[in-house]
PDB file with one MODEL, atoms N, CA, C and O in Angstrom:
MODEL        1
ATOM      1  N   MET A   1       0.991  -1.318   0.133  1.00  0.00           N
ATOM      2  CA  MET A   1       0.059  -0.073  -0.241  1.00  0.00           C
ATOM      3  C   MET A   1       1.108   1.194   0.009  1.00  0.00           C
ATOM      4  O   MET A   1       2.154   1.215   0.657  1.00  0.00           O
ATOM      5  N   ALA A   2       0.519   2.116  -0.653  1.00  0.00           N
ATOM      6  CA  ALA A   2       1.255   3.265  -0.835  1.00  0.00           C
ATOM      7  C   ALA A   2       1.312   4.474   0.741  1.00  0.00           C
ATOM      8  O   ALA A   2       0.399   4.589   1.558  1.00  0.00           O
ATOM      9  N   HIS A   3       2.315   5.034   0.761  1.00  0.00           N
ATOM     10  CA  HIS A   3       2.586   5.774   1.991  1.00  0.00           C
ATOM     11  C   HIS A   3       2.869   6.948   1.518  1.00  0.00           C
ATOM     12  O   HIS A   3       3.712   7.003   0.624  1.00  0.00           O
ATOM     13  N   PRO A   4       2.290   8.074   1.958  1.00  0.00           N
ATOM     14  CA  PRO A   4       2.722   9.442   1.506  1.00  0.00           C
ATOM     15  C   PRO A   4       4.386   9.777   2.033  1.00  0.00           C
ATOM     16  O   PRO A   4       4.870   9.530   3.137  1.00  0.00           O
ATOM     17  N   LYS A   5       5.106  10.473   0.740  1.00  0.00           N
ATOM     18  CA  LYS A   5       6.523  10.735   1.150  1.00  0.00           C
ATOM     19  C   LYS A   5       6.942  11.664   2.533  1.00  0.00           C
ATOM     20  O   LYS A   5       7.783  11.537   3.424  1.00  0.00           O
ATOM     21  N   ARG A   6       5.802  12.742   2.181  1.00  0.00           N
ATOM     22  CA  ARG A   6       6.063  13.968   3.308  1.00  0.00           C
ATOM     23  C   ARG A   6       4.735  13.938   4.149  1.00  0.00           C
ATOM     24  O   ARG A   6       3.782  13.245   3.794  1.00  0.00           O
ATOM     25  N   LYS A   7       4.714  14.725   5.290  1.00  0.00           N
ATOM     26  CA  LYS A   7       3.756  15.170   6.045  1.00  0.00           C
ATOM     27  C   LYS A   7       2.904  16.313   5.221  1.00  0.00           C
ATOM     28  O   LYS A   7       3.499  17.224   4.645  1.00  0.00           O
ATOM     29  N   GLN A   8       1.502  16.204   5.204  1.00  0.00           N
ATOM     30  CA  GLN A   8       0.848  17.167   4.943  1.00  0.00           C
ATOM     31  C   GLN A   8       0.686  18.183   5.826  1.00  0.00           C
ATOM     32  O   GLN A   8       0.308  17.955   6.975  1.00  0.00           O
ATOM     33  N   SER A   9       0.991  19.587   5.323  1.00  0.00           N
ATOM     34  CA  SER A   9       0.872  20.882   6.385  1.00  0.00           C
ATOM     35  C   SER A   9      -0.461  21.243   6.651  1.00  0.00           C
ATOM     36  O   SER A   9      -1.413  21.131   5.878  1.00  0.00           O
ATOM     37  N   LYS A  10      -0.463  21.678   7.780  1.00  0.00           N
ATOM     38  CA  LYS A  10      -1.719  22.368   8.515  1.00  0.00           C
ATOM     39  C   LYS A  10      -2.275  23.134   7.223  1.00  0.00           C
ATOM     40  O   LYS A  10      -3.356  22.781   6.753  1.00  0.00           O
ATOM     41  N   THR A  11      -1.673  23.996   6.747  1.00  0.00           N
ATOM     42  CA  THR A  11      -2.254  25.015   5.574  1.00  0.00           C
ATOM     43  C   THR A  11      -2.760  24.324   4.745  1.00  0.00           C
ATOM     44  O   THR A  11      -3.947  24.561   4.523  1.00  0.00           O
ATOM     45  N   ARG A  12      -2.101  23.216   3.962  1.00  0.00           N
ATOM     46  CA  ARG A  12      -2.649  22.519   2.649  1.00  0.00           C
ATOM     47  C   ARG A  12      -4.100  21.759   3.244  1.00  0.00           C
ATOM     48  O   ARG A  12      -5.098  21.678   2.529  1.00  0.00           O
ATOM     49  N   SER A  13      -4.064  21.288   4.477  1.00  0.00           N
ATOM     50  CA  SER A  13      -5.332  20.554   5.137  1.00  0.00           C
ATOM     51  C   SER A  13      -6.415  21.534   5.138  1.00  0.00           C
ATOM     52  O   SER A  13      -7.517  21.139   4.758  1.00  0.00           O
ATOM     53  N   ALA A  14      -6.249  22.998   5.580  1.00  0.00           N
ATOM     54  CA  ALA A  14      -7.269  23.721   5.972  1.00  0.00           C
ATOM     55  C   ALA A  14      -7.618  24.288   4.456  1.00  0.00           C
ATOM     56  O   ALA A  14      -8.828  24.472   4.324  1.00  0.00           O
ATOM     57  N   LYS A  15      -6.982  24.547   3.504  1.00  0.00           N
ATOM     58  CA  LYS A  15      -7.264  24.633   2.366  1.00  0.00           C
ATOM     59  C   LYS A  15      -8.290  23.983   1.566  1.00  0.00           C
ATOM     60  O   LYS A  15      -9.204  24.496   0.922  1.00  0.00           O
ATOM     61  N   ARG A  16      -7.967  22.731   1.727  1.00  0.00           N
ATOM     62  CA  ARG A  16      -8.933  21.867   1.326  1.00  0.00           C
ATOM     63  C   ARG A  16     -10.505  21.572   2.111  1.00  0.00           C
ATOM     64  O   ARG A  16     -11.510  20.996   1.693  1.00  0.00           O
ATOM     65  N   ARG A  17     -10.274  22.082   3.106  1.00  0.00           N
ATOM     66  CA  ARG A  17     -11.375  21.922   4.098  1.00  0.00           C
ATOM     67  C   ARG A  17     -12.230  23.481   4.237  1.00  0.00           C
ATOM     68  O   ARG A  17     -13.046  23.795   5.104  1.00  0.00           O
ATOM     69  N   THR A  18     -11.854  24.105   3.357  1.00  0.00           N
ATOM     70  CA  THR A  18     -12.587  25.604   3.217  1.00  0.00           C
ATOM     71  C   THR A  18     -14.212  25.457   2.828  1.00  0.00           C
ATOM     72  O   THR A  18     -15.006  26.290   3.264  1.00  0.00           O
ATOM     73  N   HIS A  19     -14.575  24.552   2.137  1.00  0.00           N
ATOM     74  CA  HIS A  19     -15.682  24.635   2.027  1.00  0.00           C
ATOM     75  C   HIS A  19     -16.650  23.394   2.604  1.00  0.00           C
ATOM     76  O   HIS A  19     -17.638  22.914   2.047  1.00  0.00           O
ATOM     77  N   TYR A  20     -16.055  23.019   3.908  1.00  0.00           N
ATOM     78  CA  TYR A  20     -16.704  22.387   4.665  1.00  0.00           C
ATOM     79  C   TYR A  20     -17.443  23.098   5.578  1.00  0.00           C
ATOM     80  O   TYR A  20     -16.820  23.250   6.628  1.00  0.00           O
ATOM     81  N   LYS A  21     -18.651  23.640   5.573  1.00  0.00           N
ATOM     82  CA  LYS A  21     -19.295  24.569   6.277  1.00  0.00           C
ATOM     83  C   LYS A  21     -20.843  24.380   6.432  1.00  0.00           C
ATOM     84  O   LYS A  21     -21.559  23.953   5.527  1.00  0.00           O
ATOM     85  N   ALA A  22     -21.201  24.678   7.451  1.00  0.00           N
ATOM     86  CA  ALA A  22     -22.799  24.429   7.835  1.00  0.00           C
ATOM     87  C   ALA A  22     -23.660  25.654   6.860  1.00  0.00           C
ATOM     88  O   ALA A  22     -23.338  26.839   6.771  1.00  0.00           O
ATOM     89  N   VAL A  23     -24.697  25.054   6.259  1.00  0.00           N
ATOM     90  CA  VAL A  23     -25.472  25.949   5.595  1.00  0.00           C
ATOM     91  C   VAL A  23     -26.849  26.255   6.117  1.00  0.00           C
ATOM     92  O   VAL A  23     -27.660  25.335   6.221  1.00  0.00           O
ATOM     93  N   VAL A  24     -27.184  27.545   6.468  1.00  0.00           N
ATOM     94  CA  VAL A  24     -28.372  27.951   7.190  1.00  0.00           C
ATOM     95  C   VAL A  24     -29.444  27.842   6.150  1.00  0.00           C
ATOM     96  O   VAL A  24     -29.494  28.399   5.053  1.00  0.00           O
ATOM     97  N   PRO A  25     -30.594  26.721   6.911  1.00  0.00           N
ATOM     98  CA  PRO A  25     -31.839  26.327   5.916  1.00  0.00           C
ATOM     99  C   PRO A  25     -32.554  27.614   5.446  1.00  0.00           C
ATOM    100  O   PRO A  25     -32.308  28.665   6.039  1.00  0.00           O
ATOM    101  N   THR A  26     -33.483  27.590   4.347  1.00  0.00           N
ATOM    102  CA  THR A  26     -33.950  28.834   3.852  1.00  0.00           C
ATOM    103  C   THR A  26     -35.583  28.361   4.653  1.00  0.00           C
ATOM    104  O   THR A  26     -36.081  27.236   4.662  1.00  0.00           O
ATOM    105  N   ILE A  27     -36.019  29.353   5.137  1.00  0.00           N
ATOM    106  CA  ILE A  27     -37.109  29.207   5.780  1.00  0.00           C
ATOM    107  C   ILE A  27     -38.287  30.448   5.369  1.00  0.00           C
ATOM    108  O   ILE A  27     -38.070  31.659   5.385  1.00  0.00           O
ATOM    109  N   THR A  28     -39.562  29.772   5.007  1.00  0.00           N
ATOM    110  CA  THR A  28     -40.388  30.801   4.284  1.00  0.00           C
ATOM    111  C   THR A  28     -41.805  30.710   5.108  1.00  0.00           C
ATOM    112  O   THR A  28     -41.948  29.932   6.051  1.00  0.00           O
ATOM    113  N   LEU A  29     -42.699  31.479   4.704  1.00  0.00           N
ATOM    114  CA  LEU A  29     -44.115  31.535   5.591  1.00  0.00           C
ATOM    115  C   LEU A  29     -44.990  30.690   4.724  1.00  0.00           C
ATOM    116  O   LEU A  29     -44.920  30.742   3.496  1.00  0.00           O
ATOM    117  N   CYS A  30     -45.746  29.978   5.315  1.00  0.00           N
ATOM    118  CA  CYS A  30     -47.090  29.014   4.605  1.00  0.00           C
ATOM    119  C   CYS A  30     -47.982  30.017   3.976  1.00  0.00           C
ATOM    120  O   CYS A  30     -48.278  31.050   4.576  1.00  0.00           O
ATOM    121  N   SER A  31     -48.398  29.761   2.845  1.00  0.00           N
ATOM    122  CA  SER A  31     -49.254  30.686   1.971  1.00  0.00           C
ATOM    123  C   SER A  31     -50.943  30.441   2.589  1.00  0.00           C
ATOM    124  O   SER A  31     -51.949  31.128   2.412  1.00  0.00           O
ATOM    125  N   ASN A  32     -50.749  29.258   3.311  1.00  0.00           N
ATOM    126  CA  ASN A  32     -52.247  29.311   3.540  1.00  0.00           C
ATOM    127  C   ASN A  32     -52.490  29.889   5.359  1.00  0.00           C
ATOM    128  O   ASN A  32     -53.308  30.718   5.756  1.00  0.00           O
ATOM    129  N   CYS A  33     -51.559  29.180   6.100  1.00  0.00           N
ATOM    130  CA  CYS A  33     -51.563  29.795   7.432  1.00  0.00           C
ATOM    131  C   CYS A  33     -50.822  30.710   7.896  1.00  0.00           C
ATOM    132  O   CYS A  33     -51.248  31.392   8.828  1.00  0.00           O
ATOM    133  N   GLY A  34     -49.751  30.900   7.444  1.00  0.00           N
ATOM    134  CA  GLY A  34     -48.635  31.844   7.845  1.00  0.00           C
ATOM    135  C   GLY A  34     -47.516  31.336   8.815  1.00  0.00           C
ATOM    136  O   GLY A  34     -46.749  32.109   9.389  1.00  0.00           O
ATOM    137  N   ALA A  35     -47.487  30.076   8.943  1.00  0.00           N
ATOM    138  CA  ALA A  35     -46.572  29.260   9.822  1.00  0.00           C
ATOM    139  C   ALA A  35     -45.207  29.317   9.183  1.00  0.00           C
ATOM    140  O   ALA A  35     -45.223  29.376   7.954  1.00  0.00           O
ATOM    141  N   SER A  36     -44.047  29.311   9.768  1.00  0.00           N
ATOM    142  CA  SER A  36     -42.691  29.148   9.220  1.00  0.00           C
ATOM    143  C   SER A  36     -42.591  27.512   8.972  1.00  0.00           C
ATOM    144  O   SER A  36     -42.869  26.548   9.686  1.00  0.00           O
ATOM    145  N   VAL A  37     -41.967  27.669   7.380  1.00  0.00           N
ATOM    146  CA  VAL A  37     -41.958  26.262   6.868  1.00  0.00           C
ATOM    147  C   VAL A  37     -40.786  26.044   6.101  1.00  0.00           C
ATOM    148  O   VAL A  37     -40.528  26.886   5.240  1.00  0.00           O
ATOM    149  N   LEU A  38     -40.141  25.221   6.226  1.00  0.00           N
ATOM    150  CA  LEU A  38     -38.475  25.085   5.217  1.00  0.00           C
ATOM    151  C   LEU A  38     -39.204  25.019   3.691  1.00  0.00           C
ATOM    152  O   LEU A  38     -40.347  24.721   3.344  1.00  0.00           O
ATOM    153  N   TYR A  39     -38.408  25.296   3.201  1.00  0.00           N
ATOM    154  CA  TYR A  39     -38.535  25.334   1.575  1.00  0.00           C
ATOM    155  C   TYR A  39     -38.803  23.877   1.118  1.00  0.00           C
ATOM    156  O   TYR A  39     -38.227  22.913   1.623  1.00  0.00           O
ATOM    157  N   HIS A  40     -39.851  23.774  -0.018  1.00  0.00           N
ATOM    158  CA  HIS A  40     -40.059  22.539  -0.446  1.00  0.00           C
ATOM    159  C   HIS A  40     -40.615  21.310   0.312  1.00  0.00           C
ATOM    160  O   HIS A  40     -40.548  20.146  -0.082  1.00  0.00           O
ATOM    161  N   ARG A  41     -41.160  21.740   1.433  1.00  0.00           N
ATOM    162  CA  ARG A  41     -41.803  20.774   2.348  1.00  0.00           C
ATOM    163  C   ARG A  41     -43.208  21.387   2.773  1.00  0.00           C
ATOM    164  O   ARG A  41     -43.595  22.555   2.765  1.00  0.00           O
ATOM    165  N   VAL A  42     -44.011  19.888   3.246  1.00  0.00           N
ATOM    166  CA  VAL A  42     -45.283  20.422   3.557  1.00  0.00           C
ATOM    167  C   VAL A  42     -45.327  21.096   4.779  1.00  0.00           C
ATOM    168  O   VAL A  42     -44.514  20.787   5.650  1.00  0.00           O
ATOM    169  N   CYS A  43     -46.353  22.179   5.017  1.00  0.00           N
ATOM    170  CA  CYS A  43     -46.634  22.938   6.248  1.00  0.00           C
ATOM    171  C   CYS A  43     -46.971  21.716   7.330  1.00  0.00           C
ATOM    172  O   CYS A  43     -47.746  20.837   6.953  1.00  0.00           O
ATOM    173  N   GLY A  44     -46.492  21.658   8.456  1.00  0.00           N
ATOM    174  CA  GLY A  44     -46.743  21.100   9.291  1.00  0.00           C
ATOM    175  C   GLY A  44     -48.122  21.314  10.161  1.00  0.00           C
ATOM    176  O   GLY A  44     -48.821  20.454  10.696  1.00  0.00           O
ATOM    177  N   GLU A  45     -48.282  22.733  10.126  1.00  0.00           N
ATOM    178  CA  GLU A  45     -49.426  23.209  10.806  1.00  0.00           C
ATOM    179  C   GLU A  45     -50.894  22.833  10.389  1.00  0.00           C
ATOM    180  O   GLU A  45     -51.832  22.441  11.083  1.00  0.00           O
ATOM    181  N   CYS A  46     -50.786  23.110   8.839  1.00  0.00           N
ATOM    182  CA  CYS A  46     -51.928  22.950   8.210  1.00  0.00           C
ATOM    183  C   CYS A  46     -51.744  21.845   6.896  1.00  0.00           C
ATOM    184  O   CYS A  46     -52.748  21.636   6.216  1.00  0.00           O
ATOM    185  N   GLY A  47     -50.828  21.342   6.641  1.00  0.00           N
ATOM    186  CA  GLY A  47     -50.811  20.749   5.694  1.00  0.00           C
ATOM    187  C   GLY A  47     -50.823  20.835   4.125  1.00  0.00           C
ATOM    188  O   GLY A  47     -51.115  20.038   3.233  1.00  0.00           O
ATOM    189  N   TYR A  48     -50.509  21.768   4.152  1.00  0.00           N
ATOM    190  CA  TYR A  48     -50.682  22.660   2.712  1.00  0.00           C
ATOM    191  C   TYR A  48     -49.298  22.673   2.047  1.00  0.00           C
ATOM    192  O   TYR A  48     -48.282  22.825   2.727  1.00  0.00           O
ATOM    193  N   TYR A  49     -49.263  22.517   0.739  1.00  0.00           N
ATOM    194  CA  TYR A  49     -47.860  22.761  -0.191  1.00  0.00           C
ATOM    195  C   TYR A  49     -48.233  23.335  -1.464  1.00  0.00           C
ATOM    196  O   TYR A  49     -48.981  22.752  -2.249  1.00  0.00           O
ATOM    197  N   LYS A  50     -47.724  24.466  -1.680  1.00  0.00           N
ATOM    198  CA  LYS A  50     -47.891  25.127  -2.944  1.00  0.00           C
ATOM    199  C   LYS A  50     -49.454  25.678  -2.941  1.00  0.00           C
ATOM    200  O   LYS A  50     -50.156  25.842  -3.939  1.00  0.00           O
ATOM    201  N   GLY A  51     -49.775  25.891  -1.724  1.00  0.00           N
ATOM    202  CA  GLY A  51     -51.217  26.475  -1.868  1.00  0.00           C
ATOM    203  C   GLY A  51     -52.502  25.310  -2.002  1.00  0.00           C
ATOM    204  O   GLY A  51     -53.698  25.602  -2.003  1.00  0.00           O
ATOM    205  N   LYS A  52     -51.944  23.961  -2.109  1.00  0.00           N
ATOM    206  CA  LYS A  52     -52.886  23.000  -1.899  1.00  0.00           C
ATOM    207  C   LYS A  52     -52.823  21.936  -0.863  1.00  0.00           C
ATOM    208  O   LYS A  52     -51.766  21.584  -0.339  1.00  0.00           O
ATOM    209  N   PRO A  53     -53.829  21.503  -0.622  1.00  0.00           N
ATOM    210  CA  PRO A  53     -53.404  20.434   0.659  1.00  0.00           C
ATOM    211  C   PRO A  53     -52.937  19.046   0.195  1.00  0.00           C
ATOM    212  O   PRO A  53     -53.494  18.278  -0.589  1.00  0.00           O
ATOM    213  N   ALA A  54     -51.974  18.932   0.754  1.00  0.00           N
ATOM    214  CA  ALA A  54     -50.966  17.952   0.604  1.00  0.00           C
ATOM    215  C   ALA A  54     -51.529  16.750   1.561  1.00  0.00           C
ATOM    216  O   ALA A  54     -51.720  15.690   0.963  1.00  0.00           O
ATOM    217  N   ILE A  55     -51.784  16.759   2.772  1.00  0.00           N
ATOM    218  CA  ILE A  55     -51.857  15.715   3.645  1.00  0.00           C
ATOM    219  C   ILE A  55     -52.994  16.368   4.482  1.00  0.00           C
ATOM    220  O   ILE A  55     -53.033  17.558   4.792  1.00  0.00           O
ATOM    221  N   GLU A  56     -53.998  15.331   4.835  1.00  0.00           N
ATOM    222  CA  GLU A  56     -55.172  15.628   6.037  1.00  0.00           C
ATOM    223  C   GLU A  56     -54.636  15.792   7.242  1.00  0.00           C
ATOM    224  O   GLU A  56     -53.965  14.933   7.813  1.00  0.00           O
ATOM    225  N   LYS A  57     -54.916  16.946   7.703  1.00  0.00           N
ATOM    226  CA  LYS A  57     -54.695  17.358   9.210  1.00  0.00           C
ATOM    227  C   LYS A  57     -55.945  17.181   9.985  1.00  0.00           C
ATOM    228  O   LYS A  57     -57.046  17.555   9.584  1.00  0.00           O
ATOM    229  N   ALA A  58     -55.677  16.480  11.331  1.00  0.00           N
ATOM    230  CA  ALA A  58     -57.043  16.197  11.924  1.00  0.00           C
ATOM    231  C   ALA A  58     -57.327  17.718  12.747  1.00  0.00           C
ATOM    232  O   ALA A  58     -56.467  18.323  13.387  1.00  0.00           O
ATOM    233  N   ALA A  59     -58.612  18.112  12.571  1.00  0.00           N
ATOM    234  CA  ALA A  59     -59.092  19.287  13.313  1.00  0.00           C
ATOM    235  C   ALA A  59     -59.022  19.256  15.000  1.00  0.00           C
ATOM    236  O   ALA A  59     -59.531  18.383  15.702  1.00  0.00           O
ATOM    237  N   THR A  60     -58.379  20.252  15.400  1.00  0.00           N
ATOM    238  CA  THR A  60     -58.129  20.164  16.698  1.00  0.00           C
ATOM    239  C   THR A  60     -59.157  21.162  17.535  1.00  0.00           C
ATOM    240  O   THR A  60     -59.087  22.389  17.469  1.00  0.00           O
ATOM    241  N   VAL A  61     -60.137  20.421  18.344  1.00  0.00           N
ATOM    242  CA  VAL A  61     -60.846  21.439  19.137  1.00  0.00           C
ATOM    243  C   VAL A  61     -60.534  21.919  20.447  1.00  0.00           C
ATOM    244  O   VAL A  61     -61.237  22.782  20.972  1.00  0.00           O
TER     245      VAL A  61
ENDMDL
END
C-alpha cells in the first residue's frame, strides 16, 4: 500500500476544508396559515404545499 513521502502541512489541509461549512436552511411562510416552513416541505401546521392540501390534518378542538 502506498505511503505519503512527506507530512501534509496544516495550511494545505485547511485549504482543502474551506468548503466544509454549515448552511443555514431557508425558511419561508406558509401561504395558507402563515406558519414558518422549510422550503419544498409540507406545512406541519395545516398540511398545505404550494397552496394545495397535501395531507389531511385532524381538526383540533
